[in-house]
Phi, psi and omega in degrees: 000142182250132176252115174255107187251125173245120178258116173258144187250146173295160183225166178228132181270000175105183184245122179257134176252120184232135171247124183223162180258125172072317182193164180212133178263120180222124179049045174080005180240132179266125182250130183245006179229146177295149178162180177252128184233143180243159179214123180252149178203175177269142178268192184294334179269012177065025176254166184290131175244129183248125177248144183236133179239124172257108190248129173247115179260118171258144186253147172292160183234164180228130179286346184099176182258130177255130178254118186234135171238124182221173177258130169073305184203161181217128180265119182221121179054037175084001179247135178263121181255135180244358180236145176296150178165179175253122185239146177239156178218122181255150176203173179267135180272194183293333178272005179069026174254167184292129174249125183249127176249139183242134179238119173261106192249130171245119179256114170260137187259149169292156181229162177222155172217149182229137180229126176250122186224135173243125182224172180258131170072303182203164182215124175268113181274112184294342181297318183235001178074017182259136176263127181250141179240005181228149177293150178166180176248123184237145179234157177208136182248152179197175176266138178275187184296336180272359180084011178260170184290132173240127182247120177258135180239132178245118173261102191249132173241122179254123179240132178294143179290150174212170181208159175208158183226143177221156179234147179213141174232112188225176180257130170071304183204162183217124175268112180273110186292344179297317181239004178060033178252139178260127180251142180241004180228147177296151178164181175249123185239145178234152177211131181251130177214123177054049175065011177249128180260120178259132179240131180243119173262107193244134172242119178253126176243131180293135179286146170234158180210157176224127183252129176248125177257124184218143173241137182215163180259127176070307183205164181214126177267113181272116185293340182298317181237006178057035179251139177262125181253142180240004180228147176295152178162180175255123181239142185228138172236123183252131175229109185065233178257016178249134180243131170260122184245131178247115174263099193249133172243117178257123179243130179294145174293137173229159181225155173211156182232135178237127175256126184221146173235133183220160179262116174080306184205157180219127180263123180225118182052045174081356178254134179265122179254132182241004181232144175297138179171183177249125184234152180234150176221130183249123174238108184062240181254014177258121175254116180254138180245130177250116172264103191251133172244117177260120177285147191280060170229138187221185169262122182257126178248126179237130175251118188231136168249118186242153179261117177082301177199173183219126175268111180273107184294342180298315182238002178075010181268148178250129182243137178241004180238137178297147178164182176250125183239144183231139177224129181240134178217168178255136175286121186295331184278329183249342184076007181273151178280134176245127181246128178247126177246125179249115176259102194249131170244118181256123175271120182293149179161189180233158185242150180220126172251107184235163180220137179209150176245142176258132181300318187304307182268002186287132179248106185295336183291333181244353179072021179225160170276148176279161181239046183301321180300319179292314182301322181274001178071031185261347180291123182292148179288336176245137184308145187269355194279355178251015178225158181298141008263015188257012188283013169290341178273098185279168179253138178219132181078324175235147189283348183087202180061031175296150181238163176238137179290140179306327181295330179294324182280000176266352182289136179244178178085202184301331184265008177297145183279134179267311183187174171284147179230162186234129182240150177227140168256132183237153182300137179292335181270336180212094184297349176284344181268116178274126182267320183203153175235160181205135174264130183221184182246151181244125178273166181299328181275002175099355180291131174267121190233163180295136181292341185290320182233350178077011180221331187282161174300161179281137183244130175257107185289143172061029174253130184289148175302134181169192182257138183215145164286144181236129175241148179236137182222160177223157188296334176226024174235156179277135183279166175224166180223148178299150181284341179218165180288140177262141176280112181253136178236171183281342189243297181273114185291140173287145181246141176205134178252111181289354177269332184242337182283162180288133181241162183291137180232130177266124185297338182280353183252131186280322185286158176293151179291342182228161177266121177277124178235098184064239182263003182245161175243139181227165176288140177301132178266175169080027169278073191285348175246007172057050180240021173070022171207165177242122180231143173257323179238168175093183184294138180054041177283161188278331182294328180295328178291324176295314181297317180297325183295327183267001175121003177097185187301325180290348182241031188301332180265007180286161177227132170265115183261151175052055180236154175242093188224156179292335180285349180279082188293327180265002172056043178259007177087013177213157179243124180225143176260323178236168174090185183296141176057033178284158185276337181296327184296330177295325181294311184292326179291325180290318181278339180106127182299325182272352180230064186294347180267002177294157176233132176261116183254157180274132180268073173220154182300333179201000000 
């Protein structure tokens, strides 16, 4: 066997001597202590190689920590520090390793303060207890809480004190411009500004006001200030603390016109107008004008008192009962309605239209009776038959004392009044029974008429419609009576002519009931003693009454003028026994000149 032997030898890299601070890294190992250290590895021949380290470890050092408190700044190792903090400083120690020094530093700072003050007169500075009386800049030093220097500065302005006073008297409130405060109560107020004292003596008075509300047309004169306003608005006049306020409405004047035509009446704004004309109505500031034409048709009211019945000519109707009657028609020319109102009072009774002639005043030449009594004004205004010497004619149903209006006695011509006449209504079953009497008037043509107007038929009030005998009498003539009863009604008067109609005749009396004068018949005249007969001779003859009236036998030629007497047989207003137109001649002519002892009697039952 062959041995091929290669011997590789271990090796050594030598001994290294190292001095390091604190630690040393060798072959991946950190060494912190001095000593000799080896490290083996394989060499290139894959044999052990041994390395040796001789290590000296020197350590860094620390001076320790210094704690310092200073003011404002601190100089350390050539550096000036102005802020508190922990600071370090490194250097090499004797082993040439790092030596570290630590500073724990507290910096307390000095302080300052500044005060600017403006005062009046003087100022006590509390910082140092010094009172200053002059303006200036003052300083004072002390230690602050950190024990460092504190410097106080005072910028002082000293102003001498002054004052002023004002007074004001106002309403409700006052804004004082000195302090811009509004006061509402009286008092004394002060305000200080810049060492000046302001004083206000204030009087506050509560305001009063009065408001007037007015509306006017076009303009308004306000008496408060004597100013005329032409526009609506609120106007104020102030006197002291009192205000007069005018709330004014001005309305322009306007006008309008209305043309209207109406029948009888026209109602405009509640007023009834009955006459044509121009009317105005003012409403506020509007003036309205009405041009009105009223057509001549109206409402006619008539109040009538009628005897027996009433013929209303408006409508042609006859009414016999009291009441209110209305008739409406249209006016053909205007087309307007006309209303007639009749307020009627009907007095019940019957009517008579009669005619009689009296012998005494009858003038055969003209066929009329004369009216001498009327012409001479001798006819009495009140009927004569209820007073002496004619009171043998009694009143029944009516009291008498009828009167005649003076205007009736002024009528002339055929309808002139001759005298008063006397009428009787007698029972149809017994003509001796008188039912009613009536005093009436006698016209020249013989018509017996109503005393009220001198033309109407005679009315017997409150006598029932029916048949009656009618007798007519006169104060110095003999009366007559109808031969039969007449039918009397309340409305249409019965007619009878005592001159032509049949009259009552008493068989025991020889003379005719009437005096025939030509073709007419009249009542016998010359009953001068009113005893229902005519005598010329004998007891109670009528000629003696005529003679006695003028003064007796020794005065036979005497005349009584302007008298209304029963002895005036011819009714000429005078009494004569002898001479022209004497009354005695009527007596003798009636009884007969050749038969003076005859008697003419009245043909009536009584």
